C-alpha positions, -999 to 999 in steps of 0.1 A, spaced: 500 -319 -181 523 -308 -209 554 -315 -184 543 -351 -179 538 -358 -217 574 -344 -223 589 -366 -195 571 -396 -212 587 -388 -246 622 -383 -229 619 -417 -212 608 -433 -244 640 -420 -262 661 -433 -233 645 -467 -236 653 -468 -274 689 -460 -267 692 -486 -240 678 -512 -263 704 -504 -290 731 -505 -264 720 -538 -252 721 -554 -286 754 -540 -294 768 -551 -259 757 -586 -265 777 -589 -296 807 -574 -281 804 -597 -250 802 -629 -273 835 -617 -290 852 -610 -258 839 -642 -244 856 -660 -270 888 -642 -263 891 -639 -224 868 -650 -195 872 -622 -171 860 -595 -194 831 -617 -205 820 -619 -168 821 -581 -165 801 -576 -196 774 -599 -183 771 -579 -151 768 -547 -172 741 -565 -192 720 -575 -162 722 -539 -147 710 -525 -180 681 -549 -181 672 -540 -146 674 -502 -155 652 -508 -184 625 -527 -165 624 -499 -139 620 -473 -167 591 -491 -182 577 -495 -149 578 -457 -143 565 -452 -178 533 -473 -171 528 -454 -138 532 -421 -155 507 -434 -184 481 -442 -156 487 -409 -140 480 -391 -174 448 -412 -179 438 -404 -144 444 -366 -150 426 -366 -182 396 -382 -167 398 -358 -138 401 -329 -163 370 -342 -182 350 -344 -149 360 -308 -140 350 -297 -176 316 -313 -171 311 -297 -137 321 -263 -151 297 -268 -179 270 -276 -155 280 -246 -132 280 -225 -163 245 -234 -172 233 -228 -137 251 -195 -136 233 -184 -169 201 -196 -153 206 -176 -122 216 -146 -142 184 -149 -161 164 -152 -129 182 -122 -115 175 -101 -145 138 -111 -141 137 -103 -104 155 -69 -111 129 -61 -138 99 -71 -113 116 -49 -86 116 -20 -110 81 -26 -120 71 -27 -82 91 4 -75 73 22 -102 38 10 -89 49 21 -54 58 56 -67 25 58 -86 7 50 -56 27 73 -34 19 100 -57 -18 93 -58 -16 91 -19 0 125 -19 -26 139 -41 -55 126 -21 -38 138 10 -35 172 -5 -73 171 -17 -83 161 17 -63 189 34 -79 213 7 -114 200 15 -107 202 52 -96 239 48 -126 247 26 -148 231 51 -133 250 79 -136 282 61 -174 277 54 -199 290 78 -217 266 100 -253 275 109 -278 252 127 -302 257 156 -330 237 173 -352 250 201 -383 242 219 -409 268 230 -416 267 268 -425 246 298 -453 269 305 -478 246 287 -507 267 270 -498 299 254 -528 320 243 -553 327 230 -544 365 229 -563 396 216 -531 404 194 -505 387 176 -473 378 196 -438 369 187 -431 334 198 -397 331 216 -384 295 216 -366 297 249 -352 260 253 -322 260 230 -307 225 224 -284 234 193 -272 269 182 -241 265 160 -231 299 147 -254 316 173 -277 328 146 -308 321 166 -316 345 195 -338 330 222 -344 363 239 -362 377 207 -372 346 189 -354 359 159 -331 337 135 -306 362 117 -290 348 85 -251 354 90 -243 347 53 -261 348 19 -272 311 11 -300 288 11 -315 278 45 -339 250 55 -363 261 84 -389 239 100 -413 242 130 -438 220 147 -470 233 163 -489 213 190 -525 222 201 -537 208 233 -575 210 242 -578 242 222 -601 256 197 -575 269 171 -538 266 169 -516 282 142 -484 300 133 -473 329 109 -439 330 95 -423 364 90 -393 374 70 -380 410 79 -413 417 95 -433 406 64 -456 376 67 -445 351 41 -466 321 54 -494 312 77 -508 278 88 -534 270 113 -559 243 123 -591 238 144 -591 209 171 -627 213 183 -633 176 179 -598 164 189 -580 165 222 -546 169 206 -535 185 174 -500 184 157 -488 198 123 -452 205 110 -441 226 82 -407 232 65 -394 260 44 -363 264 20 -355 300 17 -329 320 -1 -317 346 24 -292 374 22 -268 382 53 -288 400 80 -322 387 68 -344 377 99 -371 351 103 -394 347 133 -426 328 141 -459 347 153 -489 332 173 -519 347 157 -545 365 178 -573 341 189 -550 310 187 -531 291 213 -501 267 212 -490 242 238 -457 230 252 -441 214 281 -412 195 293 -417 170 265 -409 197 239 -439 193 216 -437 226 198 -403 231 182 -384 256 158 -351 246 140 -332 257 109 -298 251 92 -277 265 63 -278 242 33 -251 261 13 -238 295 6 -244 316 -24 
């Protein structure tokens, strides 16, 4: 751009010099024309050449001026485009900064969630370990398929021989005794069924000491059920068993009417 302007100034200078030369030449030609004809003809030829050169120079100057104007317009357009692009760049940088901030927030939230997840998994592992270490005790058994037992002249220990569940093997079907494996609180339950019998009943013994008894008469009824449950605190080794009192009967068959069950609620 600066080179073009400099060239324009140089050409303008040349045009000025040519104009002065033209004026001086015309005067001299007049004088020579008065003196000799051949010289006058030569001067006229030189004058014509100078005019043609001057015309060409002005033509080039106008072309250069147009080029300068065109370049100026082009530069202004580029400046506008650059301004728009700069504005867009600032907007993009702002959006990028906002996105980076949101990304950091999300990464922090993800890290917090991962920490909580790890903590939960650790707690689950701890609970599973604790649960695996806790003793598990539960049993469920029915009396017999022999139908009616009793009445007898003496008390007899009831041996619930049909065992369906015996987790921890705390119940012994051969003896009818449940033995607490650990100190804790236990839930025990029994169901007694009397079928066409005068009296039916059961005693509950803890370590050969009677702690509960329940019986009923069914003289006026064909069938008689009753169910009782106990919640007992037992030490490891304590024994619980059921006894059929003398003079009483109990009934069971393949339908498992008379049952005995128990489980550990929690340790102490």
